[in-house]
DSSP file (Angstrom, degrees, kcal/mol; ACC not computed):
  #  RESIDUE AA STRUCTURE BP1 BP2  ACC     N-H-->O    O-->H-N    N-H-->O    O-->H-N    TCO  KAPPA ALPHA  PHI   PSI    X-CA   Y-CA   Z-CA
    1    1 A M              0   0    0      0, 0.0     0, 0.0     0, 0.0     0, 0.0   0.000 360.0 360.0 360.0 133.2  185.6   -0.9   62.3
    2    2 A P        -     0   0    0      0, 0.0     2,-0.7     0, 0.0     0, 0.0  -0.275 360.0-119.8 -66.5 151.1  181.8   -0.7   62.8
    3    3 A D        -     0   0    0      2,-0.0     2,-0.4     0, 0.0     0, 0.0  -0.830  32.5-168.2 -93.2 116.4  180.1   -3.1   65.2
    4    4 A F        -     0   0    0     -2,-0.7     2,-0.4     2,-0.0     0, 0.0  -0.871   5.1-167.9-107.3 137.8  177.6   -5.2   63.4
    5    5 A S        -     0   0    0     -2,-0.4     2,-0.3     0, 0.0    -2,-0.0  -0.962  25.8-114.3-121.9 145.5  175.0   -7.3   65.1
    6    6 A L        -     0   0    0     -2,-0.4     2,-0.1     4,-0.1    -2,-0.0  -0.553  30.0-155.6 -78.1 136.4  172.9   -9.9   63.4
    7    7 A N     >  -     0   0    0     -2,-0.3     4,-2.5     1,-0.0     5,-0.2  -0.398  37.4 -87.6-100.1-175.5  169.1   -9.3   63.3
    8    8 A D  H  > S+     0   0    0      1,-0.2     4,-2.5     2,-0.2     5,-0.2   0.854 127.2  53.2 -62.6 -35.6  166.3  -11.7   63.0
    9    9 A I  H  > S+     0   0    0      2,-0.2     4,-2.5     1,-0.2    -1,-0.2   0.929 110.5  47.3 -65.9 -43.8  166.4  -11.6   59.2
   10   10 A D  H  > S+     0   0    0      2,-0.2     4,-2.6     1,-0.2     5,-0.3   0.926 112.6  49.4 -60.9 -45.5  170.1  -12.5   59.3
   11   11 A H  H  X S+     0   0    0     -4,-2.5     4,-2.0     1,-0.2    -2,-0.2   0.914 111.9  48.2 -61.3 -44.3  169.6  -15.3   61.8
   12   12 A K  H  X S+     0   0    0     -4,-2.5     4,-2.3     2,-0.2    -1,-0.2   0.916 112.1  49.4 -62.8 -44.3  166.7  -16.7   59.7
   13   13 A M  H  X S+     0   0    0     -4,-2.5     4,-2.3     1,-0.2    -2,-0.2   0.936 112.9  45.1 -63.6 -46.9  168.7  -16.6   56.5
   14   14 A I  H  X S+     0   0    0     -4,-2.6     4,-2.5     1,-0.2    -1,-0.2   0.855 111.7  53.3 -68.7 -32.2  171.8  -18.3   57.9
   15   15 A T  H  X S+     0   0    0     -4,-2.0     4,-2.6    -5,-0.3    -1,-0.2   0.918 109.6  48.9 -64.2 -42.6  169.7  -20.9   59.6
   16   16 A E  H  X S+     0   0    0     -4,-2.3     4,-2.7     2,-0.2    -2,-0.2   0.895 111.1  50.3 -62.7 -40.6  168.1  -21.6   56.2
   17   17 A V  H  X S+     0   0    0     -4,-2.3     4,-3.0     2,-0.2    -2,-0.2   0.935 111.8  47.2 -62.0 -47.0  171.5  -21.9   54.6
   18   18 A I  H  X S+     0   0    0     -4,-2.5     4,-2.6     2,-0.2    -2,-0.2   0.927 114.2  46.8 -61.5 -46.4  172.8  -24.3   57.2
   19   19 A N  H  X S+     0   0    0     -4,-2.6     4,-2.3     2,-0.2    -1,-0.2   0.912 113.7  48.0 -62.9 -42.8  169.7  -26.4   57.0
   20   20 A W  H  X S+     0   0    0     -4,-2.7     4,-2.9     2,-0.2     5,-0.3   0.942 113.0  48.6 -61.2 -47.8  169.8  -26.4   53.1
   21   21 A F  H  X S+     0   0    0     -4,-3.0     4,-2.6     1,-0.2     5,-0.2   0.911 111.3  49.9 -60.1 -44.8  173.5  -27.3   53.2
   22   22 A A  H  X S+     0   0    0     -4,-2.6     4,-2.3    -5,-0.2    -1,-0.2   0.932 114.6  43.5 -60.7 -47.4  173.0  -30.2   55.7
   23   23 A Q  H  X S+     0   0    0     -4,-2.3     4,-2.6     2,-0.2    -2,-0.2   0.926 115.6  47.3 -67.0 -44.8  170.2  -31.7   53.7
   24   24 A Q  H  X S+     0   0    0     -4,-2.9     4,-2.7    -5,-0.2     5,-0.2   0.908 113.0  49.8 -62.6 -41.8  171.9  -31.3   50.3
   25   25 A S  H  X S+     0   0    0     -4,-2.6     4,-2.6    -5,-0.3     5,-0.2   0.923 112.3  46.8 -63.4 -45.1  175.1  -32.8   51.7
   26   26 A F  H  X S+     0   0    0     -4,-2.3     4,-2.7    -5,-0.2     5,-0.2   0.947 114.4  47.1 -60.5 -48.6  173.4  -35.8   53.2
   27   27 A D  H  X S+     0   0    0     -4,-2.6     4,-2.8     1,-0.2    -2,-0.2   0.908 114.2  46.7 -61.5 -43.8  171.4  -36.4   50.1
   28   28 A K  H  X S+     0   0    0     -4,-2.7     4,-2.6     2,-0.2    -1,-0.2   0.921 113.1  49.1 -65.9 -43.6  174.5  -36.1   47.8
   29   29 A Y  H  X S+     0   0    0     -4,-2.6     4,-2.4    -5,-0.2    -2,-0.2   0.936 113.6  46.6 -61.4 -46.1  176.6  -38.3   50.1
   30   30 A H  H  X S+     0   0    0     -4,-2.7     4,-2.4    -5,-0.2    -2,-0.2   0.942 113.3  48.3 -62.4 -48.3  173.9  -41.0   50.2
   31   31 A D  H  X S+     0   0    0     -4,-2.8     4,-2.8     1,-0.2    -1,-0.2   0.894 112.2  49.7 -59.9 -40.3  173.4  -40.9   46.4
   32   32 A G  H  X S+     0   0    0     -4,-2.6     4,-2.8     2,-0.2    -1,-0.2   0.890 109.0  52.0 -65.6 -40.1  177.1  -41.1   45.8
   33   33 A A  H  X>S+     0   0    0     -4,-2.4     5,-2.2    -5,-0.2     4,-0.9   0.914 114.1  43.4 -61.3 -43.4  177.4  -44.1   48.2
   34   34 A V  H  <5S+     0   0    0     -4,-2.4     3,-0.3     3,-0.2    -2,-0.2   0.936 117.3  45.5 -66.2 -47.2  174.6  -45.9   46.3
   35   35 A Q  H  <5S+     0   0    0     -4,-2.8    -2,-0.2     1,-0.2    -1,-0.2   0.879 122.4  35.0 -65.8 -39.6  176.0  -44.9   42.9
   36   36 A H  H  <5S-     0   0    0     -4,-2.8    -1,-0.2     2,-0.2    -2,-0.2   0.373 111.7-110.4-104.2   3.4  179.6  -45.8   43.6
   37   37 A G  T  <5S+     0   0    0     -4,-0.9     2,-0.2    -3,-0.3    -3,-0.2   0.877  80.6  20.1  77.6  40.1  179.1  -48.8   45.9
   38   38 A G  S   <S-     0   0    0     -5,-2.2    -2,-0.2    -6,-0.2     2,-0.1  -0.751  82.6 -76.8 150.8 166.5  180.2  -47.6   49.3
   39   39 A T    >   -     0   0    0     -2,-0.2     3,-1.6     1,-0.1     4,-0.3  -0.478  47.8-103.7 -89.7 162.8  180.9  -44.7   51.6
   40   40 A L  G >  S+     0   0    0      1,-0.3     3,-1.8     2,-0.2     6,-0.1   0.820 114.0  63.6 -59.3 -38.4  184.0  -42.5   51.4
   41   41 A P  G 3  S+     0   0    0      0, 0.0    -1,-0.3     0, 0.0    -3,-0.0   0.756 107.2  47.4 -59.0 -19.5  185.8  -43.9   54.5
   42   42 A C  G <  S+     0   0    0     -3,-1.6     2,-0.3     2,-0.1    -2,-0.2   0.457  96.6  94.8 -97.1  -2.5  186.0  -47.2   52.5
   43   43 A K    <   -     0   0    0     -3,-1.8     3,-0.3    -4,-0.3     2,-0.2  -0.679  58.2-150.7 -99.0 143.6  187.1  -45.8   49.2
   44   44 A G  S    S+     0   0    0     -2,-0.3    -2,-0.1     1,-0.2    -1,-0.0  -0.565  74.1  44.7 -95.8 169.1  190.7  -45.5   47.9
   45   45 A G     >  +     0   0    0     -2,-0.2     4,-2.0     1,-0.1    -1,-0.2   0.684  63.3 142.2  75.1  19.6  191.9  -42.8   45.5
   46   46 A L  H  >  +     0   0    0     -3,-0.3     4,-2.9     1,-0.2     5,-0.2   0.838  65.6  58.3 -65.2 -33.9  190.2  -39.9   47.3
   47   47 A L  H  > S+     0   0    0      2,-0.2     4,-2.3     1,-0.2    -1,-0.2   0.949 109.4  44.5 -62.1 -46.9  193.1  -37.5   46.7
   48   48 A H  H  > S+     0   0    0      1,-0.2     4,-2.3     2,-0.2    -2,-0.2   0.922 114.1  49.9 -61.2 -44.6  192.8  -37.9   42.9
   49   49 A E  H  X S+     0   0    0     -4,-2.0     4,-2.3     1,-0.2    -2,-0.2   0.899 110.0  50.8 -62.6 -41.1  189.0  -37.6   43.0
   50   50 A A  H  X S+     0   0    0     -4,-2.9     4,-2.2     2,-0.2    -1,-0.2   0.909 109.8  50.2 -63.4 -41.8  189.2  -34.5   45.1
   51   51 A E  H  X S+     0   0    0     -4,-2.3     4,-2.0     1,-0.2    -2,-0.2   0.911 110.9  49.1 -61.6 -42.1  191.7  -32.9   42.6
   52   52 A M  H  X S+     0   0    0     -4,-2.3     4,-2.2     1,-0.2    -2,-0.2   0.883 109.1  52.5 -66.3 -38.4  189.4  -33.8   39.7
   53   53 A E  H  X S+     0   0    0     -4,-2.3     4,-2.4     2,-0.2    -1,-0.2   0.903 106.9  53.4 -63.2 -40.7  186.4  -32.3   41.5
   54   54 A C  H  X S+     0   0    0     -4,-2.2     4,-2.1     1,-0.2    -2,-0.2   0.913 108.1  50.1 -59.9 -42.8  188.4  -29.1   42.0
   55   55 A L  H  X S+     0   0    0     -4,-2.0     4,-2.4     1,-0.2    -1,-0.2   0.918 108.5  52.8 -60.2 -43.8  189.1  -28.9   38.3
   56   56 A D  H  X S+     0   0    0     -4,-2.2     4,-2.9     1,-0.2    -2,-0.2   0.920 108.1  51.2 -56.7 -44.5  185.4  -29.4   37.6
   57   57 A H  H  X S+     0   0    0     -4,-2.4     4,-2.6     1,-0.2    -1,-0.2   0.914 110.1  48.0 -61.6 -43.9  184.5  -26.5   39.9
   58   58 A V  H  X S+     0   0    0     -4,-2.1     4,-2.5     2,-0.2    -1,-0.2   0.920 113.1  48.4 -64.3 -42.9  187.0  -24.1   38.2
   59   59 A I  H  X S+     0   0    0     -4,-2.4     4,-2.5     2,-0.2    -2,-0.2   0.918 111.9  49.2 -64.3 -43.0  185.7  -25.1   34.8
   60   60 A Y  H  X S+     0   0    0     -4,-2.9     4,-2.6     2,-0.2    -2,-0.2   0.925 112.2  48.5 -60.5 -44.6  182.0  -24.6   35.9
   61   61 A I  H  X S+     0   0    0     -4,-2.6     4,-2.4     2,-0.2    -2,-0.2   0.906 112.2  47.7 -64.4 -41.7  182.8  -21.2   37.3
   62   62 A R  H  X S+     0   0    0     -4,-2.5     4,-2.2     2,-0.2    -1,-0.2   0.910 112.9  48.9 -66.9 -40.1  184.7  -20.1   34.2
   63   63 A A  H  X S+     0   0    0     -4,-2.5     4,-2.5     2,-0.2    -2,-0.2   0.902 111.2  50.1 -63.9 -40.7  181.8  -21.3   32.0
   64   64 A L  H  X S+     0   0    0     -4,-2.6     4,-2.9     2,-0.2     5,-0.2   0.903 109.1  51.4 -65.1 -41.0  179.3  -19.5   34.2
   65   65 A R  H  X S+     0   0    0     -4,-2.4     4,-2.3     2,-0.2    -2,-0.2   0.920 110.5  49.6 -60.0 -42.8  181.4  -16.3   34.0
   66   66 A H  H  X S+     0   0    0     -4,-2.2     4,-2.2     2,-0.2    -2,-0.2   0.917 111.9  48.0 -61.0 -45.3  181.4  -16.7   30.2
   67   67 A Q  H  X S+     0   0    0     -4,-2.5     4,-2.3     1,-0.2    -2,-0.2   0.942 112.9  47.1 -61.5 -48.2  177.6  -17.2   30.1
   68   68 A L  H  X S+     0   0    0     -4,-2.9     4,-2.4     1,-0.2    -1,-0.2   0.864 110.1  53.6 -64.5 -35.2  176.9  -14.2   32.4
   69   69 A S  H  X S+     0   0    0     -4,-2.3     4,-2.5    -5,-0.2    -1,-0.2   0.926 109.4  48.4 -64.1 -44.1  179.2  -12.0   30.3
   70   70 A G  H  X S+     0   0    0     -4,-2.2     4,-2.4     1,-0.2    -2,-0.2   0.884 110.9  50.4 -62.6 -39.4  177.3  -13.0   27.2
   71   71 A I  H  X S+     0   0    0     -4,-2.3     4,-2.4     2,-0.2    -2,-0.2   0.917 110.5  49.8 -64.1 -42.9  174.0  -12.2   28.9
   72   72 A Y  H  X S+     0   0    0     -4,-2.4     4,-2.4     2,-0.2    -2,-0.2   0.930 112.0  47.1 -61.7 -46.9  175.3   -8.8   30.0
   73   73 A V  H  X S+     0   0    0     -4,-2.5     4,-1.9     1,-0.2     6,-0.2   0.907 111.6  52.6 -61.5 -42.0  176.5   -8.0   26.5
   74   74 A G  H  <>S+     0   0    0     -4,-2.4     5,-2.5    29,-0.2     4,-0.3   0.898 109.5  47.8 -61.1 -41.7  173.1   -9.1   25.1
   75   75 A L  H ><5S+     0   0    0     -4,-2.4     3,-1.2     1,-0.2    -1,-0.2   0.919 111.7  50.2 -65.0 -43.6  171.2   -6.9   27.5
   76   76 A K  H 3<5S+     0   0    0     -4,-2.4    -1,-0.2     1,-0.3    -2,-0.2   0.822 111.0  49.4 -64.6 -30.6  173.4   -3.9   26.7
   77   77 A S  T 3<5S-     0   0    0     -4,-1.9    -1,-0.3    -5,-0.2    -2,-0.2   0.391 122.0-103.2 -93.2   4.6  172.9   -4.5   22.9
   78   78 A G  T < 5S+     0   0    0     -3,-1.2     2,-1.8    -4,-0.3     3,-0.3   0.499  81.4 129.7  93.1   3.6  169.1   -4.7   23.2
   79   79 A R     >< +     0   0    0     -5,-2.5     4,-2.3     1,-0.2     5,-0.2  -0.409  25.1 149.7 -86.4  61.6  168.7   -8.5   22.9
   80   80 A V  H  >  +     0   0    0     -2,-1.8     4,-3.0     2,-0.2     5,-0.2   0.890  62.3  52.7 -66.7 -42.9  166.6   -8.5   26.0
   81   81 A S  H  > S+     0   0    0     -3,-0.3     4,-2.2     2,-0.2    -1,-0.2   0.953 114.9  39.8 -61.3 -52.5  164.4  -11.5   25.1
   82   82 A D  H  > S+     0   0    0      1,-0.2     4,-2.6     2,-0.2    -1,-0.2   0.906 117.8  49.7 -61.6 -42.0  167.2  -13.9   24.4
   83   83 A S  H  X S+     0   0    0     -4,-2.3     4,-2.5     2,-0.2    -2,-0.2   0.884 110.0  50.3 -67.4 -38.2  169.2  -12.5   27.4
   84   84 A T  H  X S+     0   0    0     -4,-3.0     4,-2.3     2,-0.2    -1,-0.2   0.925 112.5  46.9 -65.1 -43.5  166.3  -12.9   29.7
   85   85 A E  H  X S+     0   0    0     -4,-2.2     4,-2.3    -5,-0.2    -2,-0.2   0.907 111.9  51.3 -63.0 -41.8  165.7  -16.5   28.6
   86   86 A A  H  X S+     0   0    0     -4,-2.6     4,-2.6     2,-0.2    -2,-0.2   0.912 110.0  48.9 -62.8 -42.7  169.4  -17.2   29.0
   87   87 A L  H  X S+     0   0    0     -4,-2.5     4,-2.7     2,-0.2     5,-0.3   0.903 109.7  52.3 -63.7 -40.5  169.5  -15.8   32.5
   88   88 A R  H  X>S+     0   0    0     -4,-2.3     4,-3.0     1,-0.2     5,-0.6   0.916 111.5  46.7 -61.2 -41.8  166.4  -17.9   33.4
   89   89 A L  H  X5S+     0   0    0     -4,-2.3     4,-1.4     3,-0.2    -2,-0.2   0.901 112.2  50.1 -67.9 -40.3  168.2  -21.0   32.1
   90   90 A V  H  <5S+     0   0    0     -4,-2.6    -2,-0.2     1,-0.2    -1,-0.2   0.927 121.1  34.7 -60.8 -44.9  171.4  -20.1   34.0
   91   91 A L  H  <5S+     0   0    0     -4,-2.7    -2,-0.2    -5,-0.2    -1,-0.2   0.871 139.8   8.2 -81.3 -37.5  169.6  -19.6   37.3
   92   92 A Y  H  <5S+     0   0    0     -4,-3.0    -3,-0.2    -5,-0.3    -2,-0.2   0.473  97.3 109.5-127.3  -5.6  166.8  -22.1   37.1
   93   93 A G     << -     0   0    0     -4,-1.4    -4,-0.1    -5,-0.6    -3,-0.0  -0.019  68.1-102.3 -73.7 177.3  167.3  -24.4   34.2
   94   94 A H    >   -     0   0    0      1,-0.1     3,-2.5     4,-0.0    -1,-0.1  -0.691  33.3-110.6 -95.3 150.6  168.3  -28.0   34.0
   95   95 A P  T 3  S+     0   0    0      0, 0.0    -1,-0.1     0, 0.0    -2,-0.1   0.706 118.8  57.9 -57.6 -18.4  171.9  -29.0   33.1
   96   96 A T  T 3  S+     0   0    0      2,-0.1     2,-0.0     0, 0.0    -3,-0.0   0.580  83.5 106.6 -87.4  -8.7  170.6  -30.4   29.8
   97   97 A D    <   -     0   0    0     -3,-2.5     2,-0.5    -8,-0.1    -4,-0.0  -0.340  63.1-141.1 -67.0 151.9  169.1  -27.0   28.8
   98   98 A T        -     0   0    0     -2,-0.0     3,-0.1     0, 0.0    -2,-0.1  -0.967  12.5-128.8-117.4 129.7  170.9  -25.0   26.1
   99   99 A L        -     0   0    0     -2,-0.5   -13,-0.1     1,-0.1     5,-0.1  -0.395  42.2 -83.9 -72.5 152.6  171.3  -21.3   26.2
  100  100 A P    >>  -     0   0    0      0, 0.0     3,-1.6     0, 0.0     4,-1.2  -0.353  37.2-131.8 -57.6 133.6  170.3  -19.2   23.2
  101  101 A V  T 34 S+     0   0    0      1,-0.3     3,-0.1     2,-0.2    -2,-0.1   0.851 102.5  61.6 -58.5 -38.5  173.2  -19.1   20.7
  102  102 A G  T 34 S+     0   0    0      1,-0.2    -1,-0.3     2,-0.2   -23,-0.1   0.695 103.5  51.4 -64.9 -17.3  173.0  -15.4   20.3
  103  103 A V  T <4        0   0    0     -3,-1.6    -1,-0.2     1,-0.1   -29,-0.2   0.867 360.0 360.0 -88.0 -39.8  173.7  -14.8   23.9
  104  104 A I     <        0   0    0     -4,-1.2    -2,-0.2    -3,-0.1    -3,-0.1   0.433 360.0 360.0-102.9 360.0  176.8  -16.9   24.4
């Protein structure tokens, strides 16, 4: 197995990931505590909530796979404009955005 060492670019990238994760986690935890009236150590029913969150993740991932598959087919068939817009929405859009019908 080759010996890999991290360079400055790798170190910078993983540091940015860690910092992003820490800030997003703190913000989400705080927002959830405000929205739901307390912090997690004080809440009951966490096992059920965790199971429901896992289901959400699987559904989101499967829907994303479906969207990306439609974008790929659209690109291959020459629908570049719709496919490009759909990819932009998938990557950068708001959850209320709707992808072009011809793509999905």
